C-alpha positions in Angstrom: 0.0 0.0 0.0 1.4 3.4 -0.9 1.2 6.6 1.1 0.8 10.1 0.0 3.4 12.8 1.1 2.4 14.0 4.5 3.4 17.6 3.7 0.6 17.9 1.1 -2.7 19.2 2.4 -5.8 18.1 0.5 -6.2 21.6 -1.0 -2.5 22.0 -2.0 -2.6 18.6 -3.6 -5.6 19.6 -5.6 -3.9 22.7 -6.9 -0.7 20.9 -7.8 -2.5 18.0 -9.6 -4.5 20.6 -11.6 -1.2 22.2 -12.8 0.3 18.8 -13.6 -2.8 17.7 -15.4 -2.4 20.6 -17.8 1.3 19.8 -18.4 0.5 16.1 -18.8 -2.2 16.8 -21.4 0.1 19.0 -23.5 2.9 16.4 -23.5 0.6 13.4 -23.9 -1.1 14.7 -27.0 2.2 14.9 -28.9 4.3 12.2 -27.3 2.3 9.0 -26.9 1.6 6.0 -29.1 -1.9 4.7 -30.0 -3.7 3.0 -27.2 -5.7 -0.1 -26.7 -7.2 1.0 -23.4 -7.4 3.7 -20.8 -5.5 4.3 -17.7 -6.1 6.0 -14.4 -4.7 9.6 -14.9 -2.8 9.8 -11.6 -1.1 6.9 -9.9 1.3 6.7 -7.0 3.6 3.9 -6.2 7.1 2.6 -5.4 9.6 1.7 -8.1 10.6 -1.9 -7.6 12.7 -2.5 -10.7 14.3 -0.5 -13.5 14.2 -2.6 -16.7 16.1 -0.3 -19.0 16.5 3.5 -19.7 12.8 4.2 -20.2 10.9 1.3 -18.6 10.0 0.6 -14.9 8.1 -1.8 -12.7 6.1 0.1 -10.1 4.1 -1.3 -7.2 0.8 0.4 -7.0 -1.7 -0.6 -4.3 0.0 -4.0 -4.0 0.1 -4.7 -7.8 3.0 -4.6 -10.2 2.5 -2.1 -13.0 4.7 -2.0 -16.1 5.4 1.6 -17.0 7.0 3.1 -20.2 8.1 6.7 -20.0 6.1 8.8 -22.5 7.9 11.0 -25.1 11.4 9.5 -24.8 13.3 6.5 -26.2 16.4 5.2 -24.5 19.2 3.0 -26.0 18.4 -0.7 -26.3 20.3 -3.4 -24.5 23.4 -3.9 -26.6 23.6 -0.3 -27.9 26.2 2.2 -26.8 25.2 4.0 -23.6 22.4 1.6 -22.8 23.9 0.6 -19.5 24.5 4.2 -18.5 21.0 5.2 -19.5 19.6 2.5 -17.3 21.9 3.6 -14.4 20.8 7.2 -14.8 17.1 6.2 -14.6 17.8 3.9 -11.6 19.7 6.7 -9.8 16.6 8.9 -10.0 13.8 6.5 -9.2 14.9 3.1 -7.9 13.1 2.1 -4.7 11.5 5.6 -4.5 7.9 6.8 -4.5 6.9 8.2 -7.9 3.8 9.8 -9.4 2.6 8.7 -12.8 0.5 10.9 -15.0 -0.8 8.0 -17.0 -1.9 8.7 -20.5 -2.8 5.3 -22.1 -2.1 1.6 -22.1 -0.3 0.3 -25.1 -0.8 -3.0 -27.0 1.8 -4.7 -24.7 -0.2 -3.8 -21.6 2.2 -1.2 -20.4 1.1 2.1 -18.9 2.5 5.0 -20.9 2.9 8.1 -18.8 4.9 10.9 -17.4 6.8 9.8 -14.3 7.6 12.3 -11.6 10.0 11.9 -8.6 10.0 14.7 -6.1 7.9 16.7 -8.6 10.6 16.5 -11.2 9.8 15.1 -14.7 12.1 12.1 -14.9 11.9 11.7 -18.7 12.7 15.3 -19.2 15.8 15.0 -17.0 17.0 11.9 -18.8 16.8 13.7 -22.2 18.5 16.8 -20.7 21.3 14.7 -19.4 21.8 12.9 -22.8 20.6 9.6 -21.6 17.6 9.3 -24.1 16.3 10.6 -27.3 13.1 12.5 -27.9 10.8 9.8 -29.4 10.3 11.4 -32.8 8.0 8.7 -34.1 5.2 10.2 -32.1 5.9 13.9 -32.7 7.3 14.7 -29.2 6.5 17.8 -27.3 8.6 20.9 -28.3 9.9 21.0 -24.7 11.4 17.5 -25.0 13.0 18.5 -28.4 14.5 21.6 -26.9 16.0 19.6 -24.0 17.5 17.1 -26.6 19.0 20.0 -28.6 20.5 21.4 -25.4 22.1 18.1 -24.5 23.4 17.7 -28.1 24.9 21.1 -28.2 26.6 20.5 -24.8 27.8 17.0 -25.8 26.2 15.4 -22.8 25.9 11.7 -22.4 25.3 9.8 -25.6 25.9 12.9 -27.6 29.6 12.7 -26.7 29.8 9.4 -28.6 30.9 9.3 -32.2 28.1 9.7 -34.8 28.4 6.1 -35.8 27.5 5.1 -32.2 24.5 7.4 -32.0 21.9 5.3 -33.8 18.4 6.2 -32.6 16.9 3.1 -30.8 13.8 3.1 -33.1 16.2 2.7 -36.1 18.4 0.2 -34.3 15.4 -2.0 -33.5 14.6 -2.4 -37.2 17.8 -4.3 -37.8 17.8 -6.3 -34.6 14.9 -8.7 -34.8 15.6 -10.4 -31.4 15.0 -7.2 -29.5 11.5 -6.6 -28.2 10.1 -3.7 -30.3 8.9 -0.9 -28.1 6.9 0.6 -30.9 3.1 0.0 -30.4 2.5 -2.3 -33.3 4.2 -5.7 -32.9 5.9 -6.8 -36.1 5.0 -10.4 -36.4 7.2 -10.9 -39.5 10.3 -10.3 -37.3 9.6 -13.3 -35.1 11.9 -16.2 -35.5 10.8 -19.5 -37.0 9.3 -21.8 -34.4 7.6 -19.0 -32.4 4.2 -20.2 -31.3 1.5 -18.5 -29.2 3.0 -19.2 -25.8 3.1 -16.2 -23.5 3.4 -17.5 -19.9 6.1 -19.3 -17.9 3.7 -22.1 -17.0 3.4 -22.9 -20.7 7.2 -23.4 -21.1 8.6 -26.9 -20.9 12.2 -25.9 -19.8 14.6 -22.9 -19.5 15.8 -23.3 -23.1 12.3 -22.8 -24.5 11.7 -19.9 -22.1 14.9 -18.2 -23.3 14.0 -18.8 -26.9 10.6 -17.2 -26.5 12.1 -14.3 -24.6 15.0 -13.5 -26.9 13.8 -14.7 -30.3 10.1 -14.2 -30.1 10.0 -11.0 -28.2 7.8 -12.2 -25.3 9.1 -9.8 -22.7 6.5 -10.8 -20.1 8.6 -13.9 -19.4 11.3 -11.6 -17.9 9.0 -9.4 -15.7 11.8 -7.9 -13.6 14.1 -7.2 -16.6 17.2 -9.0 -15.2 17.8 -10.9 -18.4 16.7 -14.3 -16.9 13.3 -15.4 -18.1 11.0 -17.7 -15.9 13.2 -17.7 -12.8 11.7 -21.0 -11.6 12.8 -22.8 -14.7 16.1 -20.9 -15.1 17.1 -20.7 -11.4 20.5 -22.3 -12.1 21.4 -19.4 -14.5 21.0 -16.7 -11.8 
């Protein structure tokens, strides 16, 4: 069960949420992918895992919620700066209370939203620090683009890498079929031969099959905590 900051009075909280609603609506209109559902607009919880530079697991009212930061796109695992991007996000939110201005739920069941820690927009700060791109596929908010330009001019983070190492993740994913596609429309043609319709650990016969489905078929739900080991009960010896 999560608790609200004790310093907030009910009236002050109402004023603050009204201001944040206006900000979230302006960013959400430009930065988020198509939805397959709706989400509660304001959620509070504790971050229990950082999966990569733009994805979290948050415990909200005793349930785990997969959250994708709206408007940004961080380097994929295997790309230059991916580890540092994840570390930057982890330093800001790991094991901390956050507020999520939820916008939508994507086709993968993830909540897409603006994440705030201590009233600071986490995604904005990641872009400002050069740890993520503005997600141009969804026409990001001009504020996010300005922060990216600022980071690029200053050579911060990934912008200090050579041009050859700065492939935007949405382009990198197109040539790496084993990587789970963060874009909202799953590309079934990218799936490896032998991929069936299994989606849950209880459907796997052994660790090898679980790893095949996680890495080749893009079934990221098998690795819920994002540690690279799918179906821990089956793959316990690999931990």
